[in-house]
N, C-alpha and C positions, 0 to 999 in steps of 0.2 A: 504494500500500500504506500509506495513512495509518493510523497507530496500530499499525503492525507494526514491531517491532524486528528488525534483521538484523545479524549479526556473522559475518565470516569469520575463522577462526583461522589466523594465519600460522605457517609453519615448525613445524607440529605433527606432520606426517607424513601419509601417505595410506594407511596400512594399516588393516585391520579393528581391530587393537588400539588404534591411535591414535584412530580414530573413536569406539569405545565408551568409551575412557578419557576422551575429551572430553565426550561426551554424557551418560553415565549418572550421574556423581557428583551432578549437580544435577537429575536426572530424578525425577518422581513416577510410581511404578509403579501399574498396569501400563504398559508401554511397547510400543506397536505398532511393528513393524519391517517395512518393505517392502523386499525385495531384488529387484533386476532383474539378470539375467545375459544380456541380449539379445545382447551381443557374442559370446557363446559358444553359447548355445542358440537354437534356432529360435524365431520370434516366439511361437508357441503355447506357453503354459506357461512363459514366461520370468520372470514376476513371481510372487513368493511372499510371503505375509503371515505373520508370526510374532508371538507375544506373549511378552514377557519379564515375569516376575513378580518378578525380582530381577536383580542384576548379573551373573549367570552366563550371559552371552551365548554362550560357547563351547559349553556343553551343548545349548542350543537350536539353534544352527546345526548341530552334529553330528547331532542327532536329526532335524532337519527338512530339512536341505539336502545332506548328504553323498551321498544317493542320486542327486543330479544328476550326479555323476561317472560314473555308469553309463550315461548317455544316449549314444545312438549318434552324435549329431552332434558330440560332443566328440572332436576329432582333433588337438589341438594339445598342445604341451608334454609333460608327464609322461604324459598320457593319450592319446597317439596310438593308433591302432587296433592298433599292433604292440607296445605296451609298457604295458598296463594292469596296475598292481599289484593283487594280490588284496585287500590291506587298504588302505582309503583313510582318510586322516586329515584333520583340520581344516586342517592346513598345506597338504595337497594341494589342498583346496578353495579356500583363500585364494590359492594360487598360480595355479590355473586360472581363477578368477573375480576377477582383480585389479580393484580399484576404480578403477584408472587407465585401464582399457580403455574405449574409447568405448562407450556404451550400457549399461555396467554401472553401477549406482548403488545406494545404500542410503539410506533415509529412516527416521527415527524420529518418533513422536509420543507424547508422554507424557500422563499423565492430566490435565495442566493445559493441553493443546494447545500445548506448546512443541515445536518441530520441530528435528531435526538432519538434515543432509544432506551427503553426499559424492558428487559427480558430476563427470565429466570436462567436461561442457558447462556446466551451470547454475551450478556453484560454482567453475569453473575449476580443478578438482582440489584444492580446499581444503575443509576441514570448515566448515560454516556452521550457526549456530543462528538460528532465527527464530520468530516467533509474536506473538500479540497482546500489546501492551505495557501492563501496568497501572502499573508503576513502573519507569521506565527505569534507575534506579540499582541496583535489585535483580534485574532481569530476567536478566542473564547471570551472576549469582553463585549 
């Protein structure tokens, strides 16, 4: 990966909030978000692509991903087949699709091709930034 800068953020947390708080402040919009919930969903339709036009990631996830909680294969946690709440929230989604679960991940790519990723396997459960490095001193700022 010659010419690619890579940085893992230590002790920042592994929740969705931590991820977006680390990635979005220095991002150039629009930001493409790829979400995979393969640990919870069947392989078909487990990857979803979203676009953020500003830092309001919560609204985009609510609008485009909350419906996944209605899927039949979700039978763990709050959403067991016996206890599905009528109104689902973003907190329910984040609990069910934890980013620390194997095969669940989130990746962002901003308008300058700067990436952010949180994955159980590839980043060892840490938030990582990477992309083509033009100026190493300013890449991560």
